[in-house]
N, C-alpha and C positions, 0 to 999 in steps of 0.2 A: 503493501499500499504506501510507503514511505517511496520508493523508487519510482512508483507510478504519479503520485504528487509531485515529485520534484521534476520528471522528467516533462510532464504537462505544462508547469509553472515554467522552466525555461523554454519549452516552444512555443508558449502562449509569448512571452515577453518578445522573443525572439520574430516573430508575426505581426507583433504590435510596432518594434521596431521598424521591419521592412516595409511596413504600411504607412509609417509618418515619412519614410525615406522615399517612397514611391509617390506620394501625394504631392502634387505643386501646389506652391505658397507663395503668396504675392509679396514681393519683396518691397521692403518699405525704401524712400529715399534717402532716409539715413543710411540703411546699409550699402545703398548703390553707391553712395560718395563715400564710405570705408573701404569698400574693395578697391573704388578707385585710386583713395589715397595710398593702399597697400600695396598696388600693383608696381610702380618701381622698387620699392622693397622685394618683391619676390625677385624679381629681376635681378637686383643687385648680390642677391645673397646665393644665386644659384651660379656661384666660382667654382668651376671644374666638377660639374655633377657627373655622377657614374651613368655612364653611356651603357651600362650593361643589364640595366633595370629593364623589365618586362615592360608589355604593355598595360597589363592589370596593375602594375604597380603604380606605374605613371597615372593610369586613369584614377585611381583610387587616392594617390597623393594629390591629385589635380581637384577631386573633388571635397577633399576635406577641407585642402586650403582655401577654395573658395569660401565653403561656408563660415569657416574662420572669419576670413574677410567678409562677408554679407553681417557678421554678428559681431564686427567692429572690435577683433581681438587681434592686437598687434604682436606680441611677443617680441618686444624690441631686444631683450637680453638673448633671449632663444636665437634671432635671427642674425646677432651678432656673433654669437658661438661657432654658428653653423656657417657663417661667411668665412671666419676663421679656420673652421675645421674641412673646408672645400665642399660642403655637401648643400645640397638645395632643401628648402623649406618641404617642399613635396613629398620627395624621395625620403626626408625623415618621419614623417605623419605615415607614409605608407608602411615603411619598416616596422613602425611601433604597430600599428594596427595588425599586420600580417602576422608579427612574431606573437601576438598578444592571442590571436586565433589559432596559430601551432599551439602554444601552450596550454589551450583551453581544450584542444584537440586531444592532447596527450593522455588526460584522463578517461574518456571512451575507448581508447586504444588500449590502453592499460587493462581496461574493464574486458574490452574481448579477447584480449591476449590470454589475460587470465579464466576466463570463463574456457577458451578454448584446450587451454592446457588440462581442464577439467577440475579447478579449485574454486571454493565458493567464497565470492567478497561480496561485503555489501555494496550498494549503490552509491552510497554517501562518500567511503574513501574515495572512489575515482571523482568525483565532482570535486572536493577540497582538492585533490592532487593537481588537477585542471585548474582551477580557480588559481592556486597557490603559483604553481608555472606560468599560467597566462599573466599574473600580476607581474612577477619578477622579469618574464620577456620583454613586457610592457616597458619597463623603464631600464633595459639593457642598452637601447640607442643614447639616452639621454647620459649614463656613465661614459659612452665612448665619445660623444661629441664634447662634454666636461674634459675628457682627456688630451682630446686632439685641440682644442681650443685654450686648454690652459698652457701646452706645449707650443702652439702658436703664439700667443701672448708673450710668454718668455723670449722665443725668436725676435718677436717685433721689436721687445723691449731693448734688446742686444743691438738690432739694427739701427735703432733711431739713437742709440748713443754714437756708434760709427757716424750715422749721417750727420749730427750735431758737427763733430769736428771738422767733416768734410766740407759743411756750412761756413764754419768759422775761417777754414784755411780759405775756402773763395773770397770771403770777406776781407782780409789780410791781403789779397792779392788787387784789391781796388774794385770789385764788383758789388751792386746793389742788392740789394736782400732779396728781391724776386730772381734774380740771374744766379744767385748764388744757390737759393733752393733748388732751381730747377737743373743748374749743373753737377749739384752734389745728388741729387737723385739719378742723374743719367750714368754716374759711376758705376754704382754698386750694380748687385745681381740679388736674386732672390726675390721670393713671393713677397716680403714686406718691401722693400726696396720697389717693386712693382705697382705694388699697392702705391705707395708715394708719388711715385711719378705718372700714375693716371690720375690721380687726384690731382697733383697740379697741372699735367697739361688740361684738365677738363675744366680748372679754375680760369686759365688761360682764355679757354675758350668761351666760356659763359661770362667772364668780364667781373670774377669774384677774386678777391684777394688770395693770395696763396696761404697766409695763416688763417684765414675763415676757413678756406678748403681743408686743411690740416686739423682744425678744430671739428669739423664735419666729420672727417675719419677717425678720429678721437671715439666723436658720439657713436659712431657706427661699430666700431670695434670693441668699446667700452675699455678704452685704455687711458688711463689720466696723464699721462708722460705728455702725448699729443695733443690733449687739451690745455694743459698747462702751458706748452710751447705755444698755441695759438694765441692764447692771453696775454703771453710775456713778449710775443712779437708785434701783437696788435698796440701795445704800449710803447714801445721804443723802436718803431720801423725807422723812422727816420732818422736815428744816431747809429751809425754804422758799428761804431767803437762800442757803444753799449749793447748792441747786437751780439758784437763776436765775444765781448766778456761775458754775457750772460748765456751764451750756447755752449761756450767752454766751462763754466761753471756747472750746467746742468749735464754735460756730459761726462764731468768727472762725478758729479753726484749719482750718474747712473750706473757708471762702473764700481762705483762704491757700493752700491745697492746689491747689483748682480754678484759682485764678490761676497757679500755676507751673505745673502741666499744660496749660492755654493758651499759655502761654509756650514752654513744649517743644513743642507742636505746632505754634505760630508759628514756631519756629527749624528745624522738620524741613522744613518747607513752604518756607521760605525758601532751605534748603540745595539742596533738590530743583530750585526755580525758580533757582539758582545753576548746578547742574548742566546743567540744559536749556540754560539760556544761552549754556554754554562751549560744548557740543555744538554748538550752533548756531553759532558763532563759528566753530570748527574745521571745521565743514562749509562755511561761507563761505570762510575762507581756502581749503580745498581746491580749491572753484570758482575762484577767483581762480589760483591756484598751477598748476593743471593745464594751461591753453595754454601757460604760459612752459616749463615742465618737458618738455611733449610738444616744444615747438619746439626745446630745447636737446637732449632726447637724439637728434631727427633730423638735427641739425647735426654731431653728434659721430658719428653712423654717417656 
């Protein structure tokens, strides 16, 4: 009776959600405006998408992204992380949904395998297994995106330090601030330098100042160093000497911060290695003392 009730409830919920998805609903003006506002962000975050994704995954991702845009959900922090990780918003949503569905199906598959093997298992256990695995699989893309975005932000900060040194050297050579920024961005390679160069080129085409463009890039990728650089350049853009001194001090500050982060990571790794060595020594001591303790306990009996 319990299995039948749970099966009927799940089937009813599934049919209800399917009916809601198939019934066309009128889209309000506010949702249409939100979709138009989010359209450029969708194009900007789709940097280097995975071209191997299937048509079903693309369709599902676009449908979910369109629904989110109609609701006015922007996910700015998530979009910045996806832009740094090199994933599109649509593929991210599709992966989350497909992995959750796959996890949910593991419960019924487990129940079928156990039944074929001749074992008796209550239907509640596979349901809970499917829900648990589906929930874990649903959050796996978030963990992957966070790890890649954190690594990309560290690389971005390292690139910014070198970029500031290059700008300072160009300023010392007599160039103006916009020319020094553009010349410095054309020297380096890598994804972060490519983003800076593309931002400065678009600013020249659209008529924005380079520091405004760098500030917008900092907002997009959620990097405070770029936003602080934009604010500093907007204040002292007319005085080349002050700009050069400010850039040199900022580059030195970034290097000190990066060095302190590396020292902290090295300390954490050394602590983890110390714990592993202590556990290994404890296991070795147990291996040595076990025969003697067993002999003593046997003689005491």
